[in-house]
Each structure stands twice: as C-alpha cells, then as structure tokens.
C-alpha positions in Angstrom: 122.0 132.0 51.4 120.4 135.0 53.0 117.3 134.5 55.3 114.7 136.9 56.2 112.5 137.1 59.4 108.9 136.9 58.5 107.5 136.2 61.8 108.3 136.6 65.5 106.6 134.2 67.9 105.9 134.9 71.5 106.1 131.2 72.5 107.6 128.0 71.4 104.3 126.6 70.6 103.4 129.5 68.3 106.8 129.3 66.5 106.3 125.4 66.1 102.9 125.9 64.5 104.2 128.7 62.1 107.3 126.7 61.2 105.1 123.6 60.6 102.5 125.6 58.4 105.4 126.9 56.3 107.0 123.6 55.8 103.7 122.0 54.9 103.3 124.7 52.3 106.7 123.8 50.7 108.6 126.8 52.2 111.9 126.3 53.8 111.5 127.7 57.3 114.6 128.2 59.6 114.6 129.1 63.3 118.0 130.5 64.4 119.1 128.8 67.6 116.0 126.6 67.6 117.3 124.3 70.2 117.3 127.0 72.8 114.2 128.7 71.3 112.0 125.7 71.4 113.4 124.6 74.9 112.7 127.7 76.8 109.9 130.2 76.5 111.1 132.7 79.0 114.4 132.7 76.9 112.6 133.4 73.7 110.4 136.2 75.3 113.7 137.8 76.7 115.3 137.7 73.3 112.4 139.7 71.6 110.7 136.6 70.6 111.4 133.5 68.4 112.3 134.6 64.9 111.0 132.4 62.0 112.9 132.9 58.8 112.8 131.8 55.2 115.2 132.2 52.4 115.1 135.7 51.0 113.6 134.5 47.7 110.5 133.0 49.5 110.0 135.9 51.9 107.2 137.7 50.1 105.2 134.6 49.2 105.7 133.2 52.7 104.6 136.5 54.4 101.5 136.4 52.0 100.8 132.7 52.9 100.9 133.5 56.7 98.5 136.5 56.2 95.8 134.5 54.4 
C-alpha cells in the first residue's frame, strides 16, 4: 500500500493532535518511525518535521478534512 504525506508537524504534540483527528474521522493515519518521532521533539525538528501520512486513496479527502 502506498502512503502519502499530508502534514508535517513541528512538534510531537502537533503530530499527535493531527493523527488523532484523522483517526477520529475514520482515516488511517500513519506516522513513519513514530516511536522516535513522538519520543523526541529535537529529533523531529532535525529531520524536517514529523510526517503524517495516509493511504494514497485517502489523501485528497484527508487534506480537505484538515483544511476545514
């Protein structure tokens, strides 16, 4: 299954909020390397943010949901 990045969070807290909102709306969010991403903000910032991804077939709807 292909995943698409739809949001880059600047902190673990922001990533968790976005991931939770997507999951509550019945999307299937995925955070690559989420153990390290949610455990260390400096690591996330150094790696250009924490990527929140969804399956490619959900990407357009998930982006629209986050923008509303």
